[in-house]
C-alpha beads as a LAMMPS data file, in Angstrom:
LAMMPS data file: protein, C-alpha beads

117 atoms
116 bonds

1 atom types
1 bond types

-500.0 500.0 xlo xhi
-500.0 500.0 ylo yhi
-500.0 500.0 zlo zhi

Masses

1 110.0

Atoms # bond

1 1 1 -18.549 -67.015 24.489
2 1 1 -19.621 -63.759 22.586
3 1 1 -17.043 -62.353 20.234
4 1 1 -16.140 -58.535 21.073
5 1 1 -17.480 -56.289 18.476
6 1 1 -14.785 -55.142 16.029
7 1 1 -14.860 -51.446 15.447
8 1 1 -15.459 -50.543 11.817
9 1 1 -12.859 -48.363 9.908
10 1 1 -15.312 -45.517 9.492
11 1 1 -15.714 -44.977 13.286
12 1 1 -11.999 -44.983 13.996
13 1 1 -11.589 -42.625 11.131
14 1 1 -14.363 -40.265 12.617
15 1 1 -12.615 -40.581 15.977
16 1 1 -9.160 -39.948 14.602
17 1 1 -10.640 -36.661 12.753
18 1 1 -12.403 -35.574 15.669
19 1 1 -9.234 -35.709 17.970
20 1 1 -7.153 -33.884 15.490
21 1 1 -9.998 -31.220 15.178
22 1 1 -10.015 -30.723 19.100
23 1 1 -6.041 -30.488 18.754
24 1 1 -5.929 -27.994 16.163
25 1 1 -8.605 -25.893 17.183
26 1 1 -6.735 -23.419 19.758
27 1 1 -3.994 -23.140 17.107
28 1 1 -6.350 -22.473 14.440
29 1 1 -8.376 -19.859 16.678
30 1 1 -4.841 -18.268 17.431
31 1 1 -3.988 -18.016 13.586
32 1 1 -6.791 -16.475 12.709
33 1 1 -6.878 -13.731 15.264
34 1 1 -3.425 -12.856 14.155
35 1 1 -4.311 -12.722 10.497
36 1 1 -7.277 -10.404 11.354
37 1 1 -5.066 -7.972 13.339
38 1 1 -2.513 -7.944 10.441
39 1 1 -2.528 -5.038 7.971
40 1 1 -5.128 -5.595 5.110
41 1 1 -4.730 -5.898 1.736
42 1 1 -6.581 -2.487 1.403
43 1 1 -3.380 -0.922 2.552
44 1 1 -1.922 -1.732 -1.010
45 1 1 -3.644 0.330 -3.732
46 1 1 -3.539 0.678 -7.427
47 1 1 -1.876 3.871 -8.384
48 1 1 -3.695 4.159 -11.683
49 1 1 -6.978 3.696 -9.838
50 1 1 -6.288 6.201 -6.954
51 1 1 -4.823 8.941 -9.200
52 1 1 -5.860 8.259 -12.893
53 1 1 -5.093 11.887 -14.126
54 1 1 -1.396 11.693 -12.808
55 1 1 -0.681 8.051 -13.143
56 1 1 2.410 8.669 -15.546
57 1 1 3.963 11.100 -12.729
58 1 1 3.330 8.358 -10.116
59 1 1 4.809 5.642 -12.353
60 1 1 7.939 7.516 -12.743
61 1 1 7.988 8.318 -9.100
62 1 1 7.614 4.431 -8.401
63 1 1 10.230 3.736 -10.764
64 1 1 12.780 6.364 -9.437
65 1 1 12.049 5.344 -5.697
66 1 1 10.589 8.624 -4.705
67 1 1 7.401 6.765 -4.285
68 1 1 7.776 3.276 -2.549
69 1 1 5.900 0.758 -4.357
70 1 1 5.840 -2.633 -6.203
71 1 1 5.278 -3.647 -9.840
72 1 1 2.773 -6.532 -9.981
73 1 1 2.099 -7.484 -13.391
74 1 1 1.375 -4.241 -15.334
75 1 1 0.116 -2.385 -11.921
76 1 1 2.102 -0.273 -9.524
77 1 1 0.679 -0.919 -6.174
78 1 1 1.690 1.556 -3.310
79 1 1 0.778 1.781 0.518
80 1 1 -2.115 4.247 0.980
81 1 1 0.084 6.315 3.638
82 1 1 3.240 6.248 1.226
83 1 1 0.998 7.712 -1.601
84 1 1 -0.580 10.272 0.715
85 1 1 2.978 11.266 1.858
86 1 1 4.041 11.685 -1.641
87 1 1 0.968 13.888 -2.696
88 1 1 1.727 15.881 0.402
89 1 1 5.177 16.366 -0.534
90 1 1 4.087 18.857 -3.452
91 1 1 3.838 22.486 -2.407
92 1 1 0.185 23.687 -3.048
93 1 1 0.889 27.135 -1.711
94 1 1 1.704 29.863 -4.427
95 1 1 3.505 33.137 -3.981
96 1 1 1.445 36.284 -4.530
97 1 1 3.543 38.424 -7.109
98 1 1 4.643 41.730 -6.006
99 1 1 3.035 44.317 -8.321
100 1 1 6.036 46.526 -8.258
101 1 1 8.654 43.774 -9.313
102 1 1 8.135 42.145 -12.711
103 1 1 9.678 38.895 -13.674
104 1 1 12.177 40.882 -16.152
105 1 1 13.149 42.801 -13.207
106 1 1 14.041 39.753 -11.029
107 1 1 15.930 38.098 -14.116
108 1 1 17.733 41.149 -14.519
109 1 1 18.771 41.147 -10.815
110 1 1 19.810 37.737 -10.803
111 1 1 22.146 38.380 -13.573
112 1 1 23.726 41.542 -12.058
113 1 1 22.239 43.678 -14.906
114 1 1 21.138 47.359 -14.591
115 1 1 17.800 48.642 -15.899
116 1 1 18.391 51.228 -18.711
117 1 1 15.797 54.013 -18.826

Bonds

1 1 1 2
2 1 2 3
3 1 3 4
4 1 4 5
5 1 5 6
6 1 6 7
7 1 7 8
8 1 8 9
9 1 9 10
10 1 10 11
11 1 11 12
12 1 12 13
13 1 13 14
14 1 14 15
15 1 15 16
16 1 16 17
17 1 17 18
18 1 18 19
19 1 19 20
20 1 20 21
21 1 21 22
22 1 22 23
23 1 23 24
24 1 24 25
25 1 25 26
26 1 26 27
27 1 27 28
28 1 28 29
29 1 29 30
30 1 30 31
31 1 31 32
32 1 32 33
33 1 33 34
34 1 34 35
35 1 35 36
36 1 36 37
37 1 37 38
38 1 38 39
39 1 39 40
40 1 40 41
41 1 41 42
42 1 42 43
43 1 43 44
44 1 44 45
45 1 45 46
46 1 46 47
47 1 47 48
48 1 48 49
49 1 49 50
50 1 50 51
51 1 51 52
52 1 52 53
53 1 53 54
54 1 54 55
55 1 55 56
56 1 56 57
57 1 57 58
58 1 58 59
59 1 59 60
60 1 60 61
61 1 61 62
62 1 62 63
63 1 63 64
64 1 64 65
65 1 65 66
66 1 66 67
67 1 67 68
68 1 68 69
69 1 69 70
70 1 70 71
71 1 71 72
72 1 72 73
73 1 73 74
74 1 74 75
75 1 75 76
76 1 76 77
77 1 77 78
78 1 78 79
79 1 79 80
80 1 80 81
81 1 81 82
82 1 82 83
83 1 83 84
84 1 84 85
85 1 85 86
86 1 86 87
87 1 87 88
88 1 88 89
89 1 89 90
90 1 90 91
91 1 91 92
92 1 92 93
93 1 93 94
94 1 94 95
95 1 95 96
96 1 96 97
97 1 97 98
98 1 98 99
99 1 99 100
100 1 100 101
101 1 101 102
102 1 102 103
103 1 103 104
104 1 104 105
105 1 105 106
106 1 106 107
107 1 107 108
108 1 108 109
109 1 109 110
110 1 110 111
111 1 111 112
112 1 112 113
113 1 113 114
114 1 114 115
115 1 115 116
116 1 116 117
């Protein structure tokens, strides 16, 4: 009578790990696909790096809520599209002054004063 060969613990562990891997594979594939479709970290940008010449103005806008952002440690992070919208909110068009009207005449008109002489 021959004795059946006993499985070594190593073989059982390897089989168990292989079974777990096969069971988890579809779930992990789905999770990684969802993670790839989610917005990337590139959407969040550091205000100071993006507009270094106006970072104080941008920080003030973040603190007041005019520019939606989050303070992380010593940096203000904002979404790129929020920063673009905030920048575009400033008017870049300038009025061409009327050569016939001086700023002094405008001020007199607003105050209701008449020009003498």
